[in-house]
N, C-alpha and C positions, 0 to 999 in steps of 0.2 A: 697805738696798737700794742697789745700784750705779746710777749714772746711766744705764748702758747698758740697764737693764731697761725703760725707758719709750720706747725708740726705735720710731717707726712704720715700717711697711714701705716707704712712699714715700721716707723719708729714707735707708734702707738701699739702696734701688734707685738713688737718685741718686748715692750714694757709689760703688756698684759700677759704674754706667755710666761715671762719671768715670775710675775706675781702669782699666777695660777699654779704654777708648778711648786713654788715655795709654800703657798697657802695650803695646798693639798697635803704636802708632807708635814707641815706644822699641825694640821688637823689630825693627821694620823698619830703624831706624837701625843697630842692632847687626848685622843681617844684611848691611848694606853693607860691613862690615869682615870678616865671617866668611870664613875661608880666603883672605883677601887679604893676609896677612902684616902685620897691624897693628903699629904701634909699641908696644912693651911696656916697662914699668918695673917695678922691684921695690920694695916697701915692707916695712918690718919684717924685712928680711933675704931671705926667699924667697917672699913673697906677691906674685904678679903683678897688675898693673893695666894695662889697654891703653887706647889712644885710643878704642876703642869704649865702654869703661866710662864714660869722661869725657863722650863725646858723648851717650850715653843718659841719663846722670845730669843733664847740663845741660838737656836737653829736659824730663825729668820734673820737675825742680825749677821751671823756668820755667812749665810748664803747670799743674802741680798747685797751686803756691802762688798763681798768678794766679786760679785758680778758687776757692780757699779761702784767702784772705789771712790769716785768723785762726788757721790750723792751724800746729802745730809741724812741724819737718822733721828727720828723722833718716835719714841715708844713709851707706853705707859710703864713698862717694867725695866726701863733703862734710864739712868740719870741723864737729864738733859744737859747738853753742852752748847754754848753759844756759837761754836765753830760752824754748826749746821746753817746758821743764818747767812753764811757766805757762799753756800752751795746753790747752784742753779736749780737743782731738783732735790727733793727730799722724800725719803720713805717715811710714811706716817703709819704706825703699826699699833694694833692692840692684839697681843697674842691670843687672848681669850676675852672677848667682849661678852659680859654676862657671867663673870666668875662666880657670883653668888648662886646663880642658877646651876652652873656647872657643878659646884660643890654639893648642891642639894640633889643632884641627879636629874635635873630638868634638861630637856633637849634643846631649848631655845637659846643657844650660845653660838658664837662664831669666831673664827680667826678673821680679823679685819686688816687688810693691807692696801695702801694706796701710794701712788707716786704723785707728788705735788710740785707744780712749777708756777711761779708768780701768783701764789695764793690759791690756785685752782687745782683740783685733782684731774690728772690726765687719764689715769687708769685706776680702777679699784676692784677689789675682790672681797667677797664675804664667803668664807668656806664654813659650812654648817654641817659637819660630818655626822653628828648624832641624828640629823634629819635627812641625811643624804641629799643635801641641797648646796649648790654653788651658784651664787649671784656674781655677775661681773658686768662691767661697763667700761667703755673708753669714751673720751670726750668727742662728741659728734658722731659716735658710732652705735648708739643705742644701748639698751640694758637687757640682760638675759638671765634666766634661771634655768640651769641644766640645759642650755642651748636653745631654749624657747624665748622669744622676745617678750619683754614686759611692757605693760602699759597701765597707767593708773586707771582706777575704776570710774566709769561715768557716774555722775551724781544721780542718786535715786531718792525716793521718798524717805527711806530709812538709810541712815549713815552710821558707820561703826567708827568710834573714836577712842583713842587711848590717851593716857597721860594722867597727871596729878588731878585728883578730884576737885580741889579748890579752884583750879583753872577752868575745868569743864563746867563747874557750877556757875561760872560767870558768863557763860554763853547766854544770849538773849532768850527770854522765856519762850518765845514762839519757835525757837530751834530745839529746845530741850526735849520736846516730845518726839523729835525725829531722830534722836541720837541713841544708839546702843553702845554701851560702854564696855570696852574690852578689859579683860582681867589683866593683872600685872604681868608684864613681859620683862624678864631680867636684863636682856640685852637691848640697849638703845639702838645699836646698829641694825639688829634684826627687826625691831619695831618699825624703823624707817623703811627697811626693805619690804615689809609687809604692805606698806602703802604702794610701793612700786609694783608689787605683785597683785594689787587689787583686793587683798584680803582685808585691809584696813582702808578707811577713807582719809584719816587724819590722826595726828597726835600732837599734843602739847609736850614740851620738854622743859623740865624745871631747870633753873640756873645751875651752872657748874659742869655742863658737858665740856669735854676736852676734844681737841682735834682728833685724837686717835679713836674716839668713840664714833665719829661721824664722817671723817674724810672720805672713806670709801662709800658709805651708805648714801651720802649726799649726792655723789655723782650718779649712783645707780638710780636714785629717785629722780634726779633732774633729767637723765636720759630716758626715763620712763614717762616723762611728761608732768612730773610734779615739782614741788619746790620745798626747800628747807630754808627758812628765813628767820632773821632776828626780829626783835620787837619793833624795829623801824621799817620792816618790810624789805630789808636788804639781804642779799645773798652773802654767805659766809666766806671768809678768807682763811686759809690754813697755812700752817708751818711758818708763821711769822714769830715775832717776839712774844705776843700774847696768844696763848693757846687755849684759854678758857673762855667760854661763852655764857652769856646771860640766858634768860628765858627764850625759848625758840618755839616755832610752830612748823609743822610739815603737813602737806596735803596738796590739794589742787582746787581750782574752780571757786565757786561762790563760797563754799564752806571755809576755804582758806581766807577769803576776804573777811568773813565774819569773825574768824579767830584773830585776825589782825587787830580788830577793835578791842578784844579781850586783852591781848598782849600789850597794847599801847597803854593800858591802864594798870598793868600788873606791876606790883612792887618787886624789884629784883631784876 
């Protein structure tokens, strides 16, 4: 039995309350730079990071680690340290998921924060201030958007799918005619949340997603009745020594089963 099985509701509520308050303020900080031509740098060649990312990350780290000094810390904008592997719980954070869209002035970006224990997210929040949306979930307690419960969409004749075109193109021919393809969504976390919200039916995810991109969104989708799985059909584990994932799929029902066949044969 995993350690997470014995967590009481008051403990989860306290974790969620902490994350929501911190994410709200981090979102406010980020909005102070939004569409204000923030300074931007590039890391790893073509991945942008802005002064807004650093400001939100600094606030989140100072606030969350002060509130829970024994927790580990894993963030896209903070150098990783192996000490976190000895912590029972870890904050997994992306101060702005969808930085490229943020810099371009698009609204589909979010502050992503989660608390992880034994590889699973216990509580997660996506704060999307440019859209006035807040997604949240706790393990076993459902998923919500601005206080309204979320549930994945029931399968219909037409289905909306997102993700890399080469992967969608590998769907069986008899499914192609049922699929409407969503345009590019800069934030992976927000894309997964769109499935939880019933706006999308599914998405493929190209290799190289990191824990901070999906730890909160995966819990929100799971609590809404969907799944985010790897190419072997397995649920993901977070905050371990390996924080990078291969090709993934997210969705529910029969469509997800068909996508599994595509991923099983995908290179990468």
